[in-house]
ZAMARGU-4260 file (C-alpha; in steps of 0.2 Angstrom, whole numbers, plus 5000, padded with zeros to 4 digits):
<rodrens>
0) 5272/4779/4976 | 5267/4773/4959 | 5266/4753/4959 | 5279/4748/4945 | 5267/4734/4941
5) 5254/4747/4937 | 5266/4754/4925 | 5269/4738/4917 | 5252/4736/4913 | 5247/4749/4907
10) 5262/4749/4895 | 5258/4733/4888 | 5240/4735/4889 | 5243/4752/4879 | 5255/4742/4866
15) 5241/4728/4862 | 5227/4740/4858 | 5241/4747/4849 | 5246/4734/4838 | 5230/4730/4835
20) 5226/4748/4826 | 5218/4754/4840 | 5222/4771/4852 | 5234/4766/4867 | 5220/4774/4877
25) 5207/4760/4878 | 5223/4749/4884 | 5225/4762/4899 | 5206/4760/4902 | 5207/4741/4903
30) 5222/4742/4915 | 5212/4754/4926 | 5200/4741/4929 | 5212/4726/4930 | 5223/4739/4945
35) 5207/4743/4953 | 5202/4724/4956 | 5219/4721/4961 | 5221/4734/4974 | 5236/4741/4964
40) 5242/4758/4966 | 5237/4771/4976 | 5221/4778/4971 | 5223/4796/4978 | 5240/4797/4969
45) 5233/4791/4952 | 5217/4804/4954 | 5230/4817/4960 | 5241/4814/4943 | 5224/4813/4933
50) 5220/4830/4940 | 5237/4838/4933 | 5234/4833/4917 | 5217/4840/4916 | 5224/4855/4923
55) 5237/4854/4908 | 5227/4848/4895 | 5215/4865/4897 | 5231/4875/4899 | 5237/4869/4882
60) 5220/4871/4874 | 5220/4889/4881 | 5237/4891/4872 | 5229/4888/4856 | 5214/4896/4858
65) 5205/4910/4849 | 5191/4917/4860 | 5182/4924/4847 | 5181/4907/4838 | 5169/4901/4852
70) 5154/4917/4846 | 5152/4908/4831 | 5136/4900/4830 | 5140/4885/4823 | 5149/4882/4842
75) 5139/4890/4856 | 5124/4888/4847 | 5126/4870/4843 | 5132/4867/4861 | 5118/4874/4869
80) 5104/4868/4857 | 5114/4850/4859 | 5110/4852/4880 | 5092/4857/4878 | 5088/4840/4866
85) 5099/4828/4875 | 5097/4836/4895 | 5076/4829/4893 | 5081/4814/4887 | 5093/4807/4895
90) 5082/4813/4912 | 5066/4801/4904 | 5078/4786/4903 | 5085/4787/4919 | 5067/4791/4928
95) 5060/4774/4917 | 5074/4763/4922 | 5066/4757/4939 | 5051/4750/4927 | 5064/4741/4916
100) 5074/4734/4931 | 5064/4730/4945 | 5077/4730/4959 | 5083/4746/4954 | 5078/4759/4966
105) 5066/4774/4956 | 5079/4790/4954 | 5072/4806/4961 | 5066/4819/4949 | 5080/4832/4955
110) 5094/4820/4954 | 5090/4814/4937 | 5088/4830/4929 | 5107/4832/4938 | 5113/4818/4931
115) 5106/4821/4914 | 5113/4838/4914 | 5133/4832/4919 | 5131/4817/4906 | 5128/4829/4892
120) 5145/4834/4890 | 5157/4825/4879 | 5176/4820/4886 | 5188/4835/4882 | 5201/4822/4886
125) 5197/4811/4873 | 5193/4822/4859 | 5209/4832/4861 | 5220/4816/4862 | 5210/4808/4847
130) 5214/4823/4836 | 5233/4826/4842 | 5235/4806/4838 | 5227/4810/4819 | 5237/4827/4819
135) 5221/4838/4815 | 5222/4850/4831 | 5222/4864/4818 | 5209/4858/4806 | 5193/4866/4807
140) 5183/4850/4813 | 5193/4849/4828 | 5191/4867/4832 | 5173/4868/4832 | 5172/4852/4843
145) 5186/4861/4855 | 5173/4876/4854 | 5160/4867/4858 | 5169/4856/4874 | 5175/4874/4881
150) 5156/4881/4878 | 5151/4864/4889 | 5165/4868/4900 | 5158/4884/4904 | 5142/4877/4909
155) 5151/4866/4920 | 5158/4879/4929 | 5142/4889/4931 | 5132/4873/4939 | 5147/4872/4951
160) 5148/4889/4956 | 5127/4889/4956 | 5127/4870/4966 | 5142/4872/4977 | 5139/4873/4995
165) 5152/4885/4998 | 5148/4900/4985 | 5163/4911/4976 | 5173/4923/4987 | 5171/4940/4987
170) 5189/4941/4982 | 5183/4932/4964 | 5180/4948/4958 | 5198/4953/4958 | 5200/4941/4944
175) 5193/4952/4931 | 5211/4961/4931 | 5217/4945/4926 | 5223/4954/4910 | 5233/4964/4917
180) 5246/4950/4923 | 5249/4948/4904 | 5264/4956/4899 | 5272/4951/4916 | 5268/4931/4912
185) 5274/4935/4892 | 5291/4943/4901 | 5293/4929/4911 | 5289/4916/4896 | 5302/4926/4886
190) 5315/4925/4899 | 5312/4904/4903 | 5323/4903/4887 | 5323/4886/4879 | 5326/4872/4890
195) 5319/4868/4905 | 5315/4882/4913 | 5303/4884/4899 | 5294/4867/4906 | 5295/4872/4921
200) 5285/4890/4920 | 5274/4881/4908 | 5268/4869/4923 | 5270/4880/4938 | 5257/4893/4927
205) 5245/4880/4924 | 5246/4873/4943 | 5247/4889/4950 | 5233/4898/4940 | 5220/4883/4945
210) 5227/4885/4962 | 5222/4903/4963 | 5203/4900/4956 | 5202/4886/4969 | 5208/4899/4983
215) 5191/4908/4979 | 5180/4893/4977 | 5181/4892/4957 | 5184/4877/4947 | 5203/4876/4945
220) 5203/4870/4927 | 5196/4885/4922 | 5209/4897/4929 | 5221/4885/4919 | 5212/4889/4904
225) 5210/4907/4905 | 5229/4909/4911 | 5233/4898/4893 | 5222/4912/4885 | 5230/4925/4894
230) 5248/4918/4885 | 5240/4915/4868 | 5247/4923/4854 | 5263/4928/4862 | 5281/4926/4850
235) 5284/4908/4863 | 5265/4901/4866 | 5266/4889/4852 | 5286/4881/4857 | 5278/4880/4875
240) 5264/4873/4868 | 5275/4859/4863 | 5286/4859/4875 | 5273/4852/4887 | 5263/4840/4875
245) 5273/4824/4882 | 5270/4830/4901 | 5251/4833/4897 | 5250/4816/4889 | 5258/4805/4903
250) 5248/4812/4916 | 5234/4810/4907 | 5238/4793/4908 | 5232/4794/4922 | 5217/4801/4922
255) 5210/4785/4911 | 5220/4773/4923 | 5209/4782/4937 | 5189/4777/4929 | 5193/4760/4932
260) 5197/4762/4950 | 5178/4766/4954 | 5178/4747/4951 | 5164/4736/4943 | 5144/4739/4949
265) 5131/4725/4953 | 5122/4717/4941 | 5108/4730/4938 | 5118/4743/4940 | 5129/4735/4924
270) 5113/4735/4915 | 5109/4756/4920 | 5128/4756/4913 | 5124/4747/4898 | 5110/4758/4894
275) 5118/4773/4897 | 5130/4767/4884 | 5117/4764/4873 | 5108/4780/4873 | 5125/4787/4868
280) 5124/4781/4851 | 5110/4799/4848 | 5125/4809/4850 | 5134/4809/4834 | 5117/4810/4826
285) 5113/4826/4836 | 5128/4835/4831 | 5127/4830/4814 | 5110/4837/4812 | 5114/4853/4822
290) 5130/4857/4811 | 5122/4854/4795 | 5109/4866/4800 | 5123/4878/4805 | 5129/4877/4786
295) 5144/4866/4788 | 5148/4851/4776 | 5142/4833/4779 | 5163/4828/4783 | 5164/4843/4797
300) 5149/4838/4804 | 5152/4820/4805 | 5170/4822/4811 | 5165/4832/4825 | 5151/4823/4829
305) 5159/4807/4831 | 5174/4816/4841 | 5159/4820/4854 | 5154/4802/4855 | 5155/4801/4873
310) 5154/4805/4892 | 5163/4819/4902 | 5173/4816/4917 | 5160/4831/4921 | 5148/4817/4925
315) 5160/4808/4938 | 5161/4826/4947 | 5143/4827/4948 | 5140/4811/4954 | 5151/4812/4967
320) 5145/4830/4973 | 5127/4819/4976 | 5134/4805/4985 | 5143/4817/4996 | 5126/4823/4999
325) 5117/4810/5004 | 5106/4812/4986 | 5113/4797/4975 | 5120/4779/4982 | 5137/4777/4980
330) 5134/4763/4969 | 5130/4775/4954 | 5146/4782/4954 | 5153/4765/4949 | 5140/4764/4936
335) 5143/4782/4927 | 5159/4776/4927 | 5157/4761/4919 | 5147/4769/4908 | 5160/4784/4903
340) 5172/4768/4900 | 5159/4759/4888 | 5155/4776/4880 | 5174/4777/4876 | 5176/4760/4869
345) 5161/4763/4856 | 5168/4779/4852 | 5187/4774/4847 | 5183/4763/4834 | 5173/4776/4825
350) 5185/4788/4826 | 5199/4779/4823 | 5191/4774/4805 | 5182/4790/4805 | 5191/4794/4785
355) 5187/4777/4778 | 5171/4779/4784 | 5165/4795/4775 | 5175/4787/4760 | 5162/4774/4760
360) 5146/4784/4764 | 5151/4802/4758 | 5140/4803/4741 | 5123/4800/4753 | 5129/4813/4767
365) 5133/4825/4754 | 5114/4824/4748 | 5110/4833/4766 | 5121/4848/4765 | 5112/4866/4764
370) 5115/4873/4746 | 5123/4887/4755 | 5139/4883/4766 | 5150/4894/4775 | 5161/4904/4771
375) 5176/4892/4776 | 5168/4877/4769 | 5169/4883/4752 | 5179/4875/4738 | 5194/4885/4736
380) 5205/4890/4721 | 5224/4883/4717 | 5223/4889/4702 | 5237/4881/4688 | 5250/4876/4701
385) 5259/4861/4695 | 5267/4860/4713 | 5256/4858/4729 | 5264/4858/4749 | 5253/4851/4760
390) 5257/4859/4777 | 5265/4876/4778 | 5276/4876/4794 | 5295/4879/4794 | 5298/4861/4782
395) 5285/4867/4770 | 5289/4885/4772 | 5306/4881/4769 | 5304/4870/4755 | 5291/4883/4746
400) 5304/4897/4747 | 5318/4885/4739 | 5306/4878/4726 | 5298/4896/4720 | 5315/4901/4716
405) 5316/4888/4702 | 5299/4888/4698 | 5291/4903/4699 | 5271/4906/4701 | 5269/4885/4699
410) 5268/4881/4718 | 5254/4885/4732 | 5254/4880/4749 | 5240/4872/4757 | 5240/4874/4776
415) 5225/4870/4789 | 5225/4883/4801 | 5213/4898/4791 | 5221/4910/4802 | 5240/4905/4797
420) 5234/4904/4778 | 5227/4920/4776 | 5245/4927/4786 | 5255/4918/4774 | 5243/4927/4760
425) 5246/4944/4766 | 5264/4939/4765 | 5265/4936/4748 | 5267/4919/4747 | 5253/4909/4736
430) 5245/4899/4751 | 5226/4893/4754 | 5217/4886/4768 | 5212/4866/4768 | 5215/4851/4774
435) 5225/4839/4767 | 5217/4823/4773 | 5201/4829/4766 | 5197/4819/4754 | 5183/4832/4746
440) 5197/4845/4746 | 5208/4831/4737 | 5194/4827/4724 | 5191/4844/4720 | 5209/4849/4717
445) 5209/4846/4700 | 5225/4833/4704 | 5227/4826/4685 | 5234/4845/4682 | 5248/4843/4698
450) 5265/4837/4693 | 5272/4834/4712 | 5263/4836/4729 | 5275/4839/4744 | 5267/4833/4760
455) 5275/4839/4775 | 5261/4837/4789 | 5265/4837/4807 | 5261/4821/4811 | 5266/4804/4801
460) 5251/4795/4803 | 5243/4810/4795 | 5255/4810/4780 | 5251/4792/4777 | 5231/4796/4777
465) 5235/4809/4763 | 5247/4797/4754 | 5235/4784/4753 | 5220/4796/4750 | 5232/4802/4735
470) 5233/4783/4727 | 5215/4780/4729 | 5210/4795/4718 | 5224/4788/4707 | 5235/4803/4708
475) 5248/4799/4695 | 5262/4813/4699 | 5275/4812/4710 | 5272/4813/4731 | 5286/4818/4741
480) 5286/4816/4760 | 5296/4821/4775 | 5300/4806/4788 | 5308/4808/4804 | 5312/4791/4809
485) 5321/4776/4797 | 5303/4765/4801 | 5296/4778/4794 | 5308/4782/4781 | 5304/4763/4773
490) 5286/4763/4776 | 5284/4778/4764 | 5297/4770/4751 | 5286/4757/4751 | 5272/4765/4747
495) 5282/4773/4732 | 5285/4790/4740 | 5301/4801/4740 | 5305/4804/4757 | 5316/4816/4767
500) 5323/4809/4784 | 5322/4826/4792 | 5334/4821/4806 | 5345/4808/4797 | 5350/4822/4783
505) 5348/4837/4791 | 5368/4835/4793 | 5368/4835/4774 | 5359/4851/4771 | 5369/4859/4785
510) 5386/4856/4775 | 5377/4862/4759 | 5370/4876/4766 | 5388/4880/4771 | 5397/4874/4756
515) 5386/4890/4747 | 5395/4900/4757 | 5412/4896/4754 | 5409/4895/4735
</rodrens>
């Protein structure tokens, strides 16, 4: 059973960091070290829950994954080149540590290269959590970052397959027939409805896929990812994704708690952890340079680089394998856990304030951009539209349909999902692809010609960020923003916005629709 005191410590620590303007996950890390020191809870249970969280995370990534996007050079080539640069550098640092710390035993060359490879990866859990909290999951920079992480996961799976004492079963070849399961899975998904059966289907499919792959001696997380891909682009994949979000987040809390259970290393190994944490400072710089090379804008390159600004849980897996094989002292496991935790503490402030950071240095960074940018990164033309709708989900699309009856040919929708923007345009809707939280995009939007901007993004924090950007750019028109709770409604009113409380005023909209039919 989970220790109630542990849950309480995690909640209080997460709440404190949230009040400080930081993501709660830092609080969960602190709570994990406290719980590990006090020996609270069952470490094996915490580890099992964190494994479930990672499986659900990879499954939900698969639900939204477009496999063709991984073939883009800015994804597979950037991931590969980063590995080529970082692995030798990290290995050199590891091999040199015993010269700097005399009491530290020299690391064997083979072990140093193995650890360097493991430490070249970034945390998928962290990146997805950051994008979800900022409401940027569909943005271009999020897709590139997730694509790079998936390529890294493929590297990791290949490494585990070739380094495992037990090779894949001969039955693993049968997994090539998995696409044949898609019609059956999609049919079951449709039959699951919209309630608890839908959630049960999602969790059961993710866990079952992981178990199937482990049965043939392959990484379970890869199975969860591939089964998510099988269900992607089905009519209910988005609904399934949304139904699993909260469950995924709860179980991922256990992942951050589990890092602290590795304990604290000795003084010498703590110095090693600090050195490895300092080495992480080079990572966003390398990604930034590589992505500029592949003709991405400075803003996109910066956001991707900072989201990959940490060590991955994969480093702990490789270290555990080396410890079990007797080629690495057990103390290294706790050292890498602390290094990973420190890398998260370094990465979080940068990612929390990334938009304000970019605003301060945008002009200098833009001078580094390639002259010819990718098509997706070039400015879009919103014409002479007087009304802009940011976010073309159900609310934004509904607002577009209604307003277009009163202001024909004077409205444009802005959707951060480029594929969705294309579909809407083909359906006859005046829609362009763009990121409302992108300062560069707003500066080129001709705001002085727009009478009103409607903001209906999926995340309140992102809505607030857009309003702040519009105010910083001295937008003089009306700003209307969707809210969902009374505190959000009040906050938007204080910022001078017109706001519609989606839940509180839905009944009024329903009644108005009924009255229209009666008259």
